[in-house]
C-alpha positions in Angstrom: -13.7 3.6 9.5 -15.8 1.4 7.2 -16.2 -2.2 6.1 -16.9 -1.0 2.6 -13.5 0.9 2.2 -11.5 -1.9 3.9 -10.3 0.2 6.9 -11.3 -0.6 10.5 -10.0 0.4 13.9 -8.1 -2.2 15.9 -11.1 -2.9 18.1 -13.3 -3.4 15.0 -10.9 -5.8 13.5 -10.7 -7.8 16.8 -14.5 -7.9 17.0 -14.8 -9.0 13.4 -12.4 -11.9 13.8 -14.1 -13.0 17.1 -17.4 -13.2 15.1 -16.0 -15.2 12.1 -13.8 -17.6 14.1 -16.3 -20.5 13.9 -16.2 -20.4 10.0 -12.7 -19.0 9.4 -11.0 -22.3 8.5 -13.8 -23.5 6.3 -13.9 -20.2 4.4 -10.2 -20.3 3.9 -10.5 -23.7 2.3 -13.4 -22.7 0.1 -12.0 -19.3 -1.1 -8.6 -20.9 -2.0 -9.7 -24.3 -3.1 -7.5 -25.7 -0.4 -4.3 -24.1 -1.8 -3.8 -22.0 1.4 -2.3 -25.1 3.0 0.4 -25.4 0.3 1.1 -21.6 0.5 1.7 -21.9 4.2 4.1 -24.8 3.7 6.0 -22.8 1.2 6.3 -19.8 3.5 7.5 -21.9 6.4 10.1 -23.7 4.2 11.6 -20.3 3.2 12.4 -19.1 6.7 12.1 -21.8 9.4 14.8 -24.4 10.3 14.6 -27.1 13.0 15.4 -25.6 16.4 14.5 -22.0 15.4 12.5 -19.9 17.8 9.6 -18.7 15.6 7.0 -16.1 16.0 3.8 -16.4 14.0 2.2 -13.0 14.3 -1.5 -12.5 13.6 -1.7 -16.2 13.9 -5.5 -16.5 13.7 -6.6 -20.1 14.1 -3.0 -21.3 14.1 -2.5 -23.1 10.8 0.8 -21.4 9.9 2.1 -21.8 13.5 1.3 -25.5 13.4 3.1 -25.8 10.0 6.2 -24.1 11.6 6.1 -26.5 14.5 6.0 -29.5 12.0 9.1 -28.0 10.5 10.9 -28.3 13.8 10.4 -24.7 15.1 9.8 -23.7 18.7 6.8 -21.6 18.0 4.9 -18.7 19.6 1.6 -17.8 18.0 0.3 -14.3 18.7 -3.1 -12.9 17.9 -5.4 -10.3 19.6 -8.7 -12.2 18.9 -9.5 -14.5 21.9 -11.9 -16.6 19.9 -9.4 -17.2 17.1 -6.8 -18.2 19.7 -9.3 -20.6 21.2 -9.4 -22.4 17.9 -5.7 -22.3 17.6 -5.2 -23.9 21.0 -7.2 -26.9 19.9 -4.7 -27.6 17.2 -1.5 -27.7 19.3 -0.9 -28.0 23.0 2.9 -27.5 22.6 2.8 -24.1 20.8 2.9 -21.1 23.1 -0.3 -19.2 22.3 -0.2 -15.5 23.3 -3.0 -12.9 23.1 -1.3 -9.6 22.2 -1.0 -6.7 19.7 1.2 -7.1 16.6 1.9 -3.3 16.9 3.4 -3.7 20.4 4.8 -7.2 20.5 5.3 -8.4 24.1 8.8 -9.8 23.4 12.4 -8.7 23.8 14.5 -7.4 20.9 16.2 -10.1 18.9 14.2 -12.9 20.6 13.3 -14.8 17.5 15.1 -16.5 14.6 12.2 -16.4 12.2 8.8 -14.8 11.9 5.8 -15.5 9.8 2.6 -13.7 9.0 -0.2 -15.3 7.1 -2.8 -13.0 5.6 -2.6 -10.7 8.6 -0.5 -7.6 7.8 -3.4 -6.2 5.7 -5.4 -5.9 8.9 -2.9 -3.8 10.8 -4.0 -0.3 11.7 -0.4 0.9 11.1 1.3 -1.4 8.6 4.8 0.2 8.9 4.7 0.1 12.7 3.9 -3.6 12.5 6.8 -4.3 10.1 9.1 -2.4 12.4 8.0 -4.5 15.3 8.9 -7.6 13.4 12.3 -6.2 12.7 12.8 -5.4 16.4 12.0 -8.9 17.7 14.1 -10.8 15.1 17.8 -11.3 15.6 20.4 -10.1 13.2 20.2 -12.6 10.2 16.6 -13.6 11.2 14.1 -14.0 8.5 10.5 -13.2 7.9 7.8 -14.6 5.5 4.7 -12.7 4.8 1.8 -14.2 2.9 -0.9 -11.8 1.6 -3.7 -11.6 -0.9 -3.0 -9.4 -3.9 -4.9 -8.4 -7.1 -3.8 -10.4 -10.1 -3.1 -8.9 -13.5 -3.8 -10.1 -16.9 -6.3 -12.8 -17.9 -7.2 -13.8 -14.3 -8.2 -10.3 -13.2 -11.9 -10.4 -14.3 -12.4 -13.8 -12.8 -10.8 -12.7 -9.5 -13.0 -9.7 -9.4 -16.2 -11.8 -9.9 -15.1 -14.3 -7.2 -13.7 -11.9 -4.7 -15.8 -8.7 -5.1 -19.2 -10.4 -5.9 -19.4 -14.0 -4.8 -17.4 -13.8 -1.5 -19.6 -10.9 -0.1 -22.7 -12.8 -1.1 -21.5 -15.9 0.8 -20.9 -13.6 3.8 -24.6 -12.7 3.9 -25.4 -16.2 5.2 -22.4 -16.7 7.5 -21.6 -15.4 11.0 -19.9 -12.0 10.9 -21.1 -11.4 7.3 -19.7 -7.9 7.1 -16.2 -9.4 7.2 -16.7 -10.7 3.7 -17.5 -7.1 2.5 -14.4 -5.9 4.4 -12.1 -8.6 2.9 -12.2 -7.5 -0.8 -12.2 -3.8 0.1 -9.1 -4.3 2.3 -7.3 -6.0 -0.6 -8.2 -3.2 -3.0 -6.6 -0.5 -0.7 -3.6 -2.6 0.3 -0.2 -2.0 -1.3 0.7 -4.3 -4.2 3.7 -6.6 -4.1 6.3 -4.0 -5.2 5.0 -1.4 -2.9 4.9 -3.8 0.1 8.6 -4.7 -0.8 9.5 -1.1 -0.5 7.7 -0.7 2.8 9.5 -3.7 4.2 12.8 -2.2 3.1 11.9 1.1 4.7 11.0 -0.7 8.0 14.5 -2.2 8.1 14.4 -5.5 6.3 17.1 -6.4 3.8 17.1 -8.7 0.7 13.4 -8.3 0.3 12.0 -10.6 -2.5 8.6 -12.0 -3.4 7.0 -14.7 -5.5 3.4 -14.8 -6.8 1.2 -17.8 -6.0 -2.2 -18.9 -7.0 -2.2 -17.4 -10.4 -1.0 -14.1 -9.0 -3.7 -13.8 -6.3 -1.3 -14.2 -3.4 2.2 -12.8 -2.8 4.8 -14.5 -0.6 7.4 -11.9 0.6 10.6 -13.1 2.3 13.3 -10.8 3.9 16.2 -10.8 6.3 17.1 -8.6 9.2 20.7 -7.3 8.8 23.3 -6.4 11.3 22.0 -3.7 13.7 24.6 -1.1 12.8 22.3 1.5 11.5 18.7 2.8 12.1 16.0 1.0 10.0 15.5 4.2 8.0 19.0 4.1 6.8 18.8 0.5 5.6 18.7 0.0 1.9 17.2 -3.2 0.7 16.6 -4.5 -2.7 13.2 -5.8 -3.8 13.9 -8.8 -6.0 11.1 -10.7 -7.6 11.6 -14.4 -7.7 10.6 -15.7 -11.1 8.5 -18.9 -11.0 8.3 -21.7 -13.5 5.7 -19.9 -15.7 5.9 -16.1 -15.7 6.9 -15.8 -12.1 3.5 -17.2 -10.9 2.9 -20.5 -9.2 -0.1 -22.4 -7.9 
């Protein structure tokens, strides 16, 4: 396992996030020019309705869970980093914060109406197992929204590489847990692109998988539904439908 190739064990990921918890929110704002807040609102609006029981898996410091609560959801935020959860608890006393493993969710089948994951599935040691767990805990008709960094194509690609592959790791050298900012761009390079992630979600058992590109193509928002539980997840066929935005399918 290596920070430079973007693959870490579960214990290494947990330790990394414990170390960067004090600067995590600030770095999110800096790296996205504050756009991450808008992206979280978009994700929540896609899948959460007032009164829904919502799971925010890999919740980190809790921003996405708080957004789901503002939407009217009854929210559970789960993460396996105790220091990230400590930050999350300071943001809401009414959300149920749970320390746990996204690969073995401590919930009953069909317990949730909606699930969200914000920039977390990339860090799972077994991505397909994590997706299957989300399917398991969602009710039939339940929805999931997954936000994740992706590599843009076209004119923005060289600027993204300069920012993400050069400047972000340099910033990490003066921040707590600096190796995390070497791991981050490496993990994005080896992570499936939007079409491949759509296919993996379909294979895990999601239906009506679709995505839209945000931030000039640097972030993908995938949305999908859990169908009636009449067949095994492997037998489920789901279509990957790209949502076209206002300009070339890419939004800010």
